[in-house]
N, C-alpha and C positions, 0 to 999 in steps of 0.2 A: 504493499500499499504506500502511495506517495505521501510524504510528509508535507504539510502546508503550514504556513504562518498566518496568523490572524491579526490584522491591524484595524484600529479604529482611529479615524482622524477627527479630532474635536477642536472647537474653537469657542471663544466667547465665554458664556456662563458656565459651560462644562469644564472649563479650566479653573473655575472659582471653587475652592475647597469649602466655602461657606454655603455653597449651593448644594442641595441634597444629592443630586446627581454627580456633581463634581466631586463631592466627598467620597460617594461611592467608587468612582472611577479611580480616585487617588489611592484608596484603600485596597483595591482589588485588581489594578492594572500596573504594568510597568511602563514608565515613560521611556520611549525609545529615542526620539529626536524631534527638534523643531521641524516644521515643514510648510510648504506652500501648496496651494491647490488652484490650478487654473481652470475655471469653469464659469458657470452662470448661476447667480443666486436668484431665487424665486420665493415670493411670499406665498406659503402654502398653509397658513394657519397660525398656531401659536409660535412655531419656530420657523426659520427660513430653511429652504431646501437647496441643494446644490446638484448641478449635472455638470459632469466632466466634459 
């Protein structure tokens, strides 16, 4: 079976450890590196969505 890596790109309030979800990510994930994402942002409700 092929081994895969799973990454989650987060920005904004998800980086804030005072935010419930940001705190969860901080406690349960390992920071890999800073990054950039080139794409388009869309208003899709409470949070913005992005398409590469």
